N, C-alpha and C positions, 0 to 999 in steps of 0.2 A: 504494500500500500504506500502511496505517496501523497503529499499535499503540495499544491501549487498556488501561489498568491503573487499579486503585484500591488505596488503602491507608487502612484505618480503624484508629484506635487510640483510647485514652481521651483522648489529647491533640490529635489532628488527624483531619481527614477530607480526603483528597486524591484526586481522580480526574483523569485526563488522557488525551488522545489526541494522538499526534504522527505526523507524516508527514515523511519525508525523500525528496525535497525537498518543501517546502511554503511557501506564501506567505500564509496567513491565520492570525490569532491572536485568540483570545478568552481573556482572562486574568481570572478572577474570584478575585483574591488580595487579602485584606483589608489587607495591608501595602503601602502605596503605593510606597515606595522599592524594596522587593524586586520588586514587580510590574514597575516601570519597568526594573530591571536585567535581569530574565528576558526581558522583551520585547526589549530591545536584543540580548541573546545570541541569541535565536531568530531575529530579523530578520537579523542579520549571518551566521548560520550556515545560513540558508535552510531552517530547520526550521519546519514549520507545527505549531501546537499549540492545543488547547483544554485549559485547566487551570481546575479549580474546587477551591478549597482553603479550609478554615476551620481555626482552631486556637485554642489557649488563650492568646490575646494578652494576657489579663489578667495572665498570668505574665510573658511576654515573647515575642519572635518566634523563639526558638531552635528549639522543636519544629516549628513550621510551616516554617521555613527548611530545616532538616535533612530533614524528610519530603518536601518538594517535591524537594530534591536527590536523595534516595533513589529516589523514583518516576520522576523524569525520567531518571536514570541507568539504571534497569532497563528503561524503555521504549526508550531509545536502544540498549542492547545487543540487545534483542529485534528492534528495527527493522533492525539491521545484520546479523543472522544470515544466513549464506549469501551475503552480498554480497562482491564483490571490489572493494576500495577502495584509494585511494592510501595510506592509513594515516597519513601524516605531514602536519602543517600547522604554519605558524608565522606570526607577525605582530608587527610593531612598530606599535602603535596610539597615535597622538597624540590627545589631547583637550585643546585649548587648551594650558595649561602643564603638563599631565600626560602621561606617556608610559609605556605598559605594553609589555613584551616577553613574548610568549607562545609556547609550543611545545606541540604535541599529538602523541601517539603512541597510536593505537588498536591496542593491543598484546596485550590480554588480561591485562594487569597493571595494576590500578587504584591509582594514587597521585596525590596532589596535592602539588607542591612549591611553596612560597610564600616570596617574599622581598619584603616591602613593609610599610610603615606608613602610616597615615593621620594627617593633622594634627589631626583631631578624633576623638572616640570614637563619635560618632553622625552620621547624616544624617537629619534629621527625627527620628522616634522609632525609627529602625532602628539597632541596635547593630552597628557595623562589624566587630567581632570575629566576626560571623556570616558574613562574606564567605568566609573560608577554610573555615568549617564547611560551607557550601553546596557548595563545590567538592570538599571531601574526600568528602562523601556521594555526590555525582555520580560522581566518579572511581572510588570503590570499587565502586559498583553497575554502572557501565558498563564496568568493567574496562579503563579507559584511563589513561594517564599524561598529566598536564598540568603544565607548569612555568609559573608566573606570577611576574613580577618588575616592580615599579614602579620605573622609573628616575628619574622626576621626578613630583612631585605639587604642583600649585598649590593644590588644595583637595580635600577628601575626596570630594565628588560626582564631580568630574572624574576622580580617580584610580580610583574604583570603576567608572565608566563606561568608561574606557579598558581596564580589565581584562576586563569582560564583553563589550565589543565585540571586543576582540582575540581572546579565546577563540572567539567566534563566527566571526570571519574565518578563524582557523586551522582550526576545525572544518569549515567549508565546504570548504576545500581537502582535508582529510583524508578526508572521506566521498565525495569525487568518485569515480565508477566508473572502473575500469581493467581491462584485459584480463588482467593477470597478478597472481598472489598476491604481495604485497609482504613476503614472509618466507621466509628459507631454511629455516625449521623446517617449512614446509608447512601452517601453521595460524596464524591471528591470534587469533580469539576462541575 
């Protein structure tokens, strides 16, 4: 099964197709650092994706980053409709001298809780304050809660990488099929 969505605005154009599980990725995203981090997340979460995105990078990467997060979250929610999944996942992800602690709850309540700072403001030309913006958009649209905390950071690249990989690994556990609904309410999403 796969989910295809598009989002067009005056600022961006994003189209994507995801499949859970999946093991192929085609990412046409003009921001190299963002493309790299999204690829790490998809790889470690076992989500296949084709993403084509353009945006007003002459302004900055904010609109592109947020709109990819919005559309990826919407596709994720649609892809999981009607499935019985484990719901929870967590990971302590090391990346050299960096360490991220991540927990995921696919609960129907979309929130991103972030506790971390990076030693630099950018990686390449990517503004690192957009990292939580991406995850806020994703969580709001996918209706899931993610907690991300950087416990140690040796450099900004490794810290960001630990976060995206850690969320991917936690997500992989959370979306694993199970025989029983993991909620006393009788509904998740």
